[in-house]
N, C-alpha and C positions, 0 to 999 in steps of 0.2 A: 299485218303491216309488213312492209318490205324495206330493207336497208339499201340506201343509195351508195353503191361502190364501197369505199373505205371511209366514208364520211360518218358523221353522227346523226344523219337524217334518216328517220324511219317514217314511211309514208303509206297512205291508203293506196291500194293497188289499182287506182284509176286517177288520172290527173285531169282536172276540169280545165278545158281550154278557154282562155279568156279573150280569144280573137274576136268573138261576137260582141263583146261589151263595147258599146259606143258605135256599133255597126248595125247588126240585125237586132240587137237587144238594147233598148234604152236603159237609163239608170234604174228605173223602177223594175223593169223586167230582169235586169242583171242582178239586182238585190234579191229578187224572188228566186232566181236560179241558184245563187250562192247560198241562200237560206235552205233551199231544198237539198243541195249537195251536202252541206255540212250536217243537215238534219238526218241524212242517210249514212252518216259516218265518214264522209269524205273530208280530207284535210289538205290535199295537194292541189294547188292552183297555179296554172301556167299562163303567163302573159308575156308581153314584150314592149319595149319602148316605142316601137313603130306602130303598134295596133292603135287606132285603125286609120292611118294616114291616107289610105287609098279612098276613103269616103269623101265626097265633095263637101267642103266646108271644115273638114278635120285637118289637124296639123300633126298628128301623132301623139301618143301618150294618153289618149282618151280611155283606153282600157285600164291602164294603171291608175288614172284619176278616179274612175268609178270604183275600182277595187279598193283604193285607199279610202274613199268615202264610206264604203261598206265596212271596212275594218274599224274605222272611227265610230261609226254609228252603232255597230254591234259589239264592239269591244272584244273582238275575236283574235287579235294579233297572235297571242300565245297558243291558239288552238289550230293554227294553220301553217303550212309550209308554202311560202311564196317563192315562185320561180319567175324570173324575167330575163330579158335578153338585151344585148347591146350590139350595135353595129349597122342597123338599118334605119334608124330614125333620121328624118330629113336633116336635122341639125347636128347629128352625131353619126355620120356614116364612116364605115371602116373601123379598123381595130388598132389604130395607133394608140400608144400609151395614153396620151393626153385625151383622146377621144373616149377611151374606156373610162378614165377617171371622171370626165365631165358627164358622160352618159350615166354612170352609176349615181352621181350626185343628183342629176335630174330625176332619175327613177325613184331615188329615196324621197325626194320632195313630193313627187306626185302620189307615191304610195303612203306618204305620211309615217314612215317607219324609220328606225335607226339602223336597221340592217336588212339585207336581202338574204334569204335562206340559200337560194340556189341561183347563181348568176351565170348565164350562158352567153358565149359568143354566138351571134345569130347565124353567121355564114362564113365560109372561107374568105380570107382576105390575103391572097398570096403576095400582095405587095408589102406585107409586114412580116418580118421574121417571127417565127413562133417564140423565140427567146424574148422578144419585146412584149408580145401578147401575154405570155405566162408571167413574166416579171410584173407587169401592170396588174394582172388579176391577183397575183400573190400579195401585192401591196395592199389591195382592198381587203384581203383576208386578214392580213397582219394588223390592219387598222380596226378590224371588227365590223367593217361595213358589209362583209360578205361571209357567209359560213362555208359554202362549198361552191365549186365551179364546174361548169359543164360546157359542152360544145354542140351546137346545132348545125346540121348540114356540113360536117367536116369530112374531108377525104381521109382515106386510110393512111396515106403517106404523112399528111399533116398531123393526124392524131398520134401516129407512132412517134414522130419527131417531137411533138409536144410532151408526150409521156416520158420520153427518154430524157429531155431537158429537165423536166420537173424532178425526176428521180436523181439525175446527176447533181443537181444544184440543191436538192432538198427543199423545193418550192411546192406550193399547192399544185395539185394535178387535176386534170379533168376526171371527175368521178362518174360522169354520166354523159351520154350523147343522145341527141334527138335526130334520128334519121326519118325519112319518109318510108313508112313500112306498114303494110296491111295485107290481107289475103290476095288482093288483086294487084298489088304493087310491091313486089318482093326483090326485084333485081338490084335496087340501090343499096340495100343492106346486106342481104344474104351473100356469102362469099368471104372475101378477104377482110372486109370491115367487121362482120359478125365474128370471124375467127379472132381478129385482133382484140376486140373488147372482151371476149371470153377468156382469152389467154392472159390479159392484163387486169382482170377483175374490175372492169368498167361496166356500169349498168346502162340500160337502154330505156328510153321513154319515147316510143315511136309517135310521130305526129301523122295526121291523116289516118288515124286508126280505123275510121269507118269510111275511108275513101270518099270524103266529101258527102257522106250520106248514103252512098250506094249500098254499103253493107248493113244498113238498117232494114233492108228488104222492101222499102217503099217504092223503089224504082223497079217497075215491071214493064214488059212490053204493052204498049197501048195506054200507059198511064202518064199523067202529067203532074209534076210536083212544083208547087210555088216556092222556090228557093233561089237565092242568088247563085247557088252552086249546082243548080239543076242540070245545066248543060254538061258540066264536067262529070257529074255523077252518072247521068244517063248514058254517057258515052261508053261506060264499061259494059253495057248490054251488047255492044257491037264487037266486043273482044271475044276470042275463043273461050277464055276461061270464065268470063263474067256470068253467063247463065248457069254454067256448071257449079260455080261457087254458090250462087243463090239456092240451087236445088239441094246442095249438100248442107248448107246452113239451115234450110227449111226442115230437113230431116233431123238434124241434131237438135234444133230448137224444139221440134214437136216431141221428141223423146224426153226432153227435160221440162217441158212446159215453160220454156223460156222465150224471150224475145230474140229475134234474129240478131239485133245489134249486140246483145249480151253475149251471144255465142261467138260472134266475130271478134269481140274484145277478149273473150276467154281464150281463143286460139292464140292471139298475140301474147296474152299473159302466160301461156304455156311454153313460149319459146325461151330458150336459154338467154339469160342476162336481162330479159324484159322485167322491169319492176312495176311499171305503171304506164299503160297506153294512155295517150292523150285524146280526149273527145270533148267536143263542146255541145252545149245545149242552149237554145235561145228561148225555150219555154220550160216551165216547171214539169210539164207532162213528159218531157223527154229525159228527165234526170234519172228515174228509177231503173230504166233499162241499161243505163251506164253503170250506176253504182252496184247493180246486181252482179257484176263481174266478180265482186269480192266473195260471193257465195257459190259461184258456179265453177266446178272443176271438171274439165273434160277428161274422158278416158284416153289412153294412148291410142286406141282404135279410132276414136272420134277425131283426135288431132290429126292422125294419119290420113283419114278420109277427107278431111277439109284440105290438108296440104295437097293431096293427090288431085283434088278437084281444081285446085289453083295452079297446078303445074301445066 
């Protein structure tokens, strides 16, 4: 188990992404994946109020609704840590205080719960002062509707300003961030943002942990994969580092008798401040390679070799 920042939340070292629920996985498939994930010891589930508004016929909130139905059907509320996000739902865009409050209430209804364990701002909203955002989030914490807060897609400058305000005023602070970060997409996180979270004791839960599936190893020259993300994932084959990363992953995976996806997630898990990479599964068969990260510890030499391949 890993502790999120200075919060009281301890989580399994892999967060199951709920973006596929109501998109590439219907309710029955989603239930099966959730059952498999928790059956393998997983307890950290990530969703957002906007999932999956991009699907024709959807309006947003479908993932939360499916997750809420699973919680009610299985009676597992006390066994899992639920993370969701605010700021991108078609009816609750941006991070004004009133939007945050209404977004939280809507998420609580869809999830069918009385509190959200971890509540993220989904992306930067530079039109709203950080003071207004943090004050609104702190109010939710004080009301018992949220246990801890985090920020997804936040800039270094906004994160620093937010942390400073929280500390100065004694308010809830961002305990975790969600950056896009994986072996083939490192530039957005590594550098000033990574340095800041390390210095301030903030945790990290990277999304796109498997680079839209590229780091599962199923995308190879001459192969075709049936996936809505295939074009993006296959594009990494045309980058200078893509093929080198796959070769390095293959070598480490073979030495451990592990899946390529597990090794890619283990590299993330070995990075400072990372508590739980986020990865999604639309079938039960995909789950074991994700949860196996809890059992795989790479050597310093293996981490260095993978990092070098990705440079």
